[in-house]
TIKOL-775106 format. One record per residue: x, y, z of N, C-alpha, C in turn. Coordinates in steps of 0.1 Angstrom, whole numbers, plus 2048, in hexadecimal, padded with zeros to 3 digits. Each point is the difference from the previous one (the first is absolute). Last residue first. Layout:
TIKOL-775106
XYZXYZXYZ ...
This chain:
TIKOL-775106
398A8A2227F57FE8077F77F37FB 82C8087EF80180780C7F3800809 80C7E97D68087FA8067FF809810 7E680D7DA7F97F380580B7FB80C 7FC8357F48057F47F97FC7F4809 7DE82680180D7FF8058057F37F9 7D58157FD8098037F580E7FB804 7DA7FD81C7FE7FA7F580A8017F5 7F981882A80A7F58017FF7F87F3 7E582780C80C8047FA80B7F57FE 7D67FF8187FB7FF7F380C8037F8 8087FF82F7FC7F57FC7FC7FE7F0 8248208197F38028027FB7F57F6 82C7FD8197FD8047F17EF7FF800 8217F68257FE80E7FE7FA8057F3 8097D08147F980B80B80080D7FC 8127DF7E47F47FD8027F880A80C 82F8037F57F78067F87F07FC802 8227E98198008128047F78077F6 8067D37F87F980380D80080E804 81C7F27D87EF7FC8007F880480C 8308068037F88097F97F27FD7FD 81C7E08137FD80F80B7F78097F8 80C7D77E87F78008087FC80B809 8238027E17F47FF7FA7F47FF80B 82B7FD80F7FF80F7FC7F17FE7F7 8127D480C7FD80980C7FC80E7FE 80F7E77DC7F37FB8057FD80780C 8298087F17F78057F57F17FD807 8267F28177FD8098037F68087F7 7FF7CC80880880B7F77FC80D806 7F77CF81C7F980A7F880D80B7FB 8037D781C7FF8007F47F98097F8 8057FB8307F47FC7FB8008007F0 82A80D8197F97F38077F47FB7FC 8138277F18087F77FC7FA7F3803 7EC82780C7FE7FE7F28067F37FC 80981282D7F07F97FD7FE7FB7F2 82881581A8017F57F57F37FA7FF 80E8358137FC7F38018017F57F5 8048307FE8067FE80C8017F3803 7ED80F7D780F8038008057FB80C 7D28017FF8067F77F58107FF7FF 7E882381A8017F48078057F57F8 7FC8297EB80C8018077FD7F3808 7DE80A7E880A7FB7F880C7FF808 7DB8108187FE7F17FB80D7FB7F5 7FE82B80D8017FC80D8007ED7FD 7F68267DE80E7FE8058047F680B 7D18077F28087F97F68117FD805 7E281981B7FC7F28008087FA7F7 80382E8018097F880E7FC7F17FD 7EB81B7E280F8027FB8057F780C 7D48088088027F87F380E7FD7FA 7F78218217FC7F48048037F47FA 80182E7ED80C7FB80B8017F5806 7D98127E880A7FA7F880E7FB808 7CB80180D80B80980480D7F77FB 7CB8027EC8087FB80880E808803 7CF7FC7E18088068088077FC80A 7F37E47D47F980480A80B80A809 8057F87CC8027FA80C7F8808809 7F780A7D78047F67FD8027F780C 7F48317FB7F87F58068027F27FB 81C8297F87F67FF7F57F57F3806 82081181E7FA80D7FA7F57FB7F5 81D7DC8127F880780B7F680B7FB 8257F27E67F57F57FF7F580480B 82681A7FE7F88027F07F57F6802 8207FD8257F880B7FE7F68057F5 81F7DA7FE7F57FD8057F780C805 82580A7E77F77F77F67F37FB80C 82681780F7F780A7F87F87F97FB 81D7E68167F880880A7F780A7FB 8217E67E97F57F98017F680880B 8258177F07F97FD7F57F37F9802 8248058237F680F7FD7FA7FD7F4 81E7DF8167F17FF8027FA80C7FE 8327F68077F87FD7F07F2800801 81A7F082D80180C7F77FA7FC7F4 8037E18247FA80C80680080A7F5 8177D87F97F27FD7FF7F880B806 82F8048027FB8017F17F07FC7FF 8177FC82B7FF8107FC7F98007EF 80B7D38147F48068057FE80F7FD 8257EB7EE7F37FA7FB7F5806809 82980C8107FE8057F17F57FC7FC 80C7EC8277FC80C8027FD8097F5 8167D47FC7F27FF8027FC80D805 82B8027FA7FD7FE7F47EE7FD802 81A8048267FF80D7F97FB7FD7F1 8037D981E7FA80B8027FD80D7F9 8127CF7F580480B7FB7F580C806 7FB7D48108127FE7FA80180E7FB 7D67F981280A7FC80C80E8017F8 7D980E7E680080780E80A7FB80B 7FA7EE7D280A80C8037FF80480D 7E47DA7F180E7FE80480A80C801 7D48017EE7FF7FF80E80C7FD806 7F78017D080780C8057FD7FF812 7EE7E17DF80B7FE80580880A806 7D78027E37FD7FA80C80E7FD80B 80080F7D37FF80A8097FE7F980E 8107F17CD7FA7F980E80280C80C 7F98057C780A80280C7F97FA80D 7EE8047D38037F580580A80180B 7ED8257EA7F37F68018067F2807 81B82B7EF8007F880F7F47FA805 8028177D280E7F88038027FA80D 7D981B7F58007F47FA80E7F7800 7EA81F8288078047F48027F37F8 7E48058248117FF8048088007F6 7C680E81080C7FE7F780E7FE807 7D38088108047F37FE80C7FE7F9 7E882980A8037FC80B8077F17FF 7F18187D880B8058088057F980E 7DB7F17E88107FD7F9808807806 7D280780E8077F580280B7FC7FA 7F082B7F68047FE8108047F0804 7F080B7D480C8088018027FC811 7D77F37F28097F67FA811807803 7DA81B80D8017F480980D7F57FA 7F78297E68047FF80C8027F680B 8027FC7CA7F6803809807804810 81D8027D27FD7F680A7F5808808 8198187E07F57F57FA7FA7F7808 82681F8097F28047FE7F47FA7FA 8327FB8187F97F97F57F1805801 82580982180080B7F57F77F97F4 8077E68297F980E8037FF8087F5 8187DA7F87F37FD8017F780B805 82F8047FF7FC7FE7F27F07FC7FF 81780682A7FF80E7FA7FB7FE7F1 8097DA8177F48048057FF80E7FA 8287EA7F67F37F87FA7F3805805 82A8108127FF8037F47F17FC7F8 80E7F48297F880B8027FD8087F2 8177D58067F27FE8037F980D7FF 8308007FB7F67F97F57F1801802 81F80C8257FF80C7F37FA7FA7F2 8057E28267F680B80480080A7F4 8207DE7F97F27FA8007F680A804 82C80D8038007FD7F37F37FA800 80E80B82C7FE80B7F67FB7FC7F4 80E7DD81A7F28058057FC80C7F9 8297EC7F77F67F97F97F2804805 82B8158117FC8037F37F27FA7FB 80F7F182A7F980D8028008067F3 8137D68017F47FF8027FA80F802 82E7FF7F97F97F87F57EF802803 82080D8207FB80A7F77F87FA7F4 80C7E18207F680B8077FD80B7F5 8217DD7F77F37FD7FC7F4809804 8308177F57FE7F38077F27FC7FE 8158247E980A7FD8098007F1807 7F28117CD7F87FE80E80C7FB80A 81080A7D57F28087FE7F880280F 8297E77F780580F7FD7F48077FF 7FC7D280C80580980980580E7FB 7F47E27E07F580180980280980B 8227F27E67F980A7F97F4804805 81B7DD81480880B8017F980E7F9 7F17D37FE7FD80580A80880D803 7F77EE7CE80A7FD80B7F980680C 7E57E97D880880E8038057FE80B 7DC7E87EA80C7FE7FA80880B800 7D47FB81480680A7F880A7FE7F7 7EF7E18217F68037F780280A7F8 8207F88208007F67F77F58027F7 80681D82280B8007F67FF7F57F6 7E180082580080D7F580A8007F5 8057E18257F67FB7F57F980D7F5 8248088228057F77F87F57FB7F4 7F481B8238068097F68077F77F4 7D77EB81E80D8058018048087F6 7CF7F38168097FC7F5810808803 7D780081D80A7F380380B7FF7F5 7D681B80980A80780180C7F5801 7DB7ED7E67FE80C80880B807804 7FA7DC7DF8077FF8097FC80880E 7ED8017D18007F18048077FF80D 7F482C7F27F57F77FF8047F3804 82581C7FD7F880580C7F27F67FC 81B7FD7DD8077FA8077F8802810 7F08187DB7FE7F27FE8057F780A 80C82E7FF7F37FF8047FC7F07FF 82C8147F67FE7FC80C7F17FE803 80C80F7D58077F18047FC7FA80D 7F882E7F47F57F87F88067F3805 81E81F80F7F07FF8097F77F87FA 82A8087E88007F580D7F5800807 7FD81A7DB8067F57FB7FF7F780E 7FE82F8057F57F77FA8017F47FF 8278178067F67FC80E7F47FC7FE 81B80A7DB8067F48077F87FF80E 7F78267E47FA7F17FA8057F5806 80D82A80F7F27FE8057F97F47FA 82D80E7F87FF7FB8107F17FC801 80C8137D88047F37FF8007FA80E 7F682C7FB7F67F97FA8037F27FF 82081F8117F57FE8097F47F67FA 8337F67F17F880C7FE7F2800809 8337E680C7F17FE7F97FA811802 8367FD8017F37FE8057F37FE7FB 8377EE7F87F68097FA7F37FF807 
């Protein structure tokens, strides 16, 4: 008897959520045996959902980035947040369920799974529409200095992509969360009008 589509989706989500802590502990080195053991599930069941580790990691990338973009959308739609606080949160968010994921280990993807790494790079470059609109709103309101938004976006993308390409964070004992906060803090200091900075969240400025 074949599985129902919703059952397949639930199984896929269960496997992905189990793979994340293994990724945090072992990076890309964890095995399908490790994953099966953590789930008390047969490898055959896992392989009925994911053909191999490459497909598993590819789906993990989408799962994580989809959740991040969903969290960003919720922040952007929150009308109670002042613009500068909203901007700080939307640039820093990883989504509550992924605060503990060790994204600093993604540098390993470039060598072992280059096509999956390319997906990471693509996902970094997409989903900016709401943030760009917020930046423009900040400029229009005088909360932000006039600046070229595409340059700001490029600086964010290139810096974060460098974190994924190299093991600099791992070697220096810095989490991706800490690195992201630092990058956002430095970039926002350059664009926020000084008198508007007082209302920023203390972790940002």
